[in-house]
N, C-alpha and C positions, 0 to 999 in steps of 0.2 A: 506493501499501499505505498509508499513508501521511497521515493527514486532513491533514495541513499542509503536506507536501510546496508544493514554488512548484506553479505550474502550464505543464508541458514544449511544449506546443502539439507540431504535427505536427519544425515545425524545431527543437524544445534536445530531443529521442529522439534515443534511440539507432538507429545502422543499424539495429539487428536488431528494436525495437520497429518503426520505419517500417514495415522489409518486413508487418514484421505488420500493422500500419496497412492499407498497401495494399490487403491484402489483404481486412481487411475491409469496406472501400470499394469495392470489388471484386463482394465478395459483396452487397454491400445495392442498388448499382446492377442486380445480374443477378436480383435475387429478391424484393425487398419489395415491395411493394403498392402503389402510387403511383406507383413511384419506376423500377420495373423494366414497370412497366406501366401502363395508364389504370383498374385498379379499388382505386382504397383505401381504408383497412382507418387511422378514426385512428390511433389505435397508434402500427400502425407504418410508420407515411405520418411521422406526427410524429417522432418517434427516427430517424428513419430522413437526416430536414430537418435537424433539430438537429444530427448526429452529418455530414452530407456537412460540413455547413455550416461546424464547424470546422477539418477535417480540411482544406477548403482553405479555410482565413480564418488557419490558422497555417502557410499553406505547403505543404498537402497540392498531388502534382502533377493535373493539370487530366484527366489519361488513366490511367487504373488496370486496363487489359487489360480490362477489361470492355466489354459489350456494347454499351454509351454510354459519354460522358464525364459525374462526377461531374456540369461542369455542365451536363451534360443532363438527367443524373439529377435534380437539383434542382431546376430547369425541373418536370419532366412531373409532383415529387410536390405542387409547390408551382397548378398546374390540378385537379392532381387535389382538394388540399381546400381552394379554393376552387369548383374546383362542384359541392364534395359538401357546402360549404353550406349547409345550411336554411335557407328562409322559408315558416314553415308552423303553424301552433300556440302554442304556447309556448317553441319552438325555433327560431325565428326571428333566425337569425343562428351557431344553435347546429351542434354535429352528434354520431351519432349514427354504431357501429360503421363504417355501410357504406352510403355515400351519405345520405338525406334523407328526413327521416324532420320528421313529427311534434311528436314527443316527444324532444327532448334530452335525452340521458347526458355531460355534463359529468364524467364521469369519463373517459372517452376526447374531449372537448370542450378538457380544457386540452392531449390529449401535437397535438391539429391549432395551435391557439392558441399554441404552444411553438412549432413545427417553424414556420410561413406568421417570427414575429415572428425565431426563428433564420435565415431564410433571407433577411432582408433585406439581412441581411450581404451578404450573394452578388448576390441580382434586387432590384435595385432596391422593387418593388412590391409581391413577396411578401408585406409587412404592413399592404394597403389596405383591404383587406376585416373588417378583427379590425375596426376600430371597430361594425361590423355587429354584436358579436358582444354588446353591450351588450344587445340587447334579452331573450335567450336567461339571460343574466344575470344580472338582474334576475329576471326569471319562478323562477329557481331560487334564487333568495335567499327566508328564509323570517321574518315581521313580527319574528324574537327578531333578525334581523343576522345566523345559518348558513345554509352554502347545502344543496341538499341534492343529493343520487346523480343523480335527474331531475327536471323540473321540470313532466308534467303527473299527477305522485301526491303524496298528500298527505304526505311525506316528512316525516320530520322529519332536524329540521339534524346534521350529522357532521362529524366535525374534521379527514377527510382532504378532503369534498369544499369545507368554508370555507377550507382552506389551499389546492388545489386554485383554489375562486372569485376569493379572496384573488389570488391570482400572475391570475387569465388576467383580473379586471382593467384589472391593470396592467402587461399587457402588449399591453389593449384597450382604453389607452389614459383611462385612467381614472386619475387625478390619485391622489395618494397620501392627499391627504387630502381627497376627494371623503367625502361620508355615505354613501353604498353598500361604499365600501373601509372605512373607517374600526368600522362597523358587523358590516364582518365582525371582521378585528381583537377585536371588539368580545367578539365574542362566544368566538375564542378566549381570549383572556386568559380569561373568566370563563368557561370550561371548561376549560381544562388540567389533564389529569392528570400524573404521570411516568413511571407506569406500566403507560400502558396510553391507547385512545384513545374515543370514542365514533363504532360504525356501527351507525346506523337505518334500514333502508328501508324505515318502515312509520310 
């Protein structure tokens, strides 16, 4: 409730909040695409991996009374996202909503990338294909340094997508001082608006 509050994690939470976190983890393990089954949905599978990995790494129990353990759910999610990482068209190394596609979607790809990166805290090889996402990110970066929603279309750069691209570059092992990251940061600096953001899908 307070942006300045300390991060508590599972172990630092109250007993009532720990019970709530266990119920949440059980719901994810039993119901989320890619975690409960082999049908990944990049948004949901990636966000689930972020949540479950933090849950376990801060002391949450592996057995939450679900159809599988949290660790098994993480392993399933990692396998699902790795299996749906594309290798065609401008989407070499990227993701779309479901399964492989030649037209990458940066909005969904950022969740897959973040989820795999987070899962590496639990499963060491979870993030080993993230460097493969660099071609997709490069194909999503416009000449002005900003990034766009879909790599196959002639979209203009957008605020949210450029922020997502900068974050995704870093999680995919690009150094902060690399040219592509710096071009994205420069676009964000030059196009900053305190009261709105740039949304362009054309």
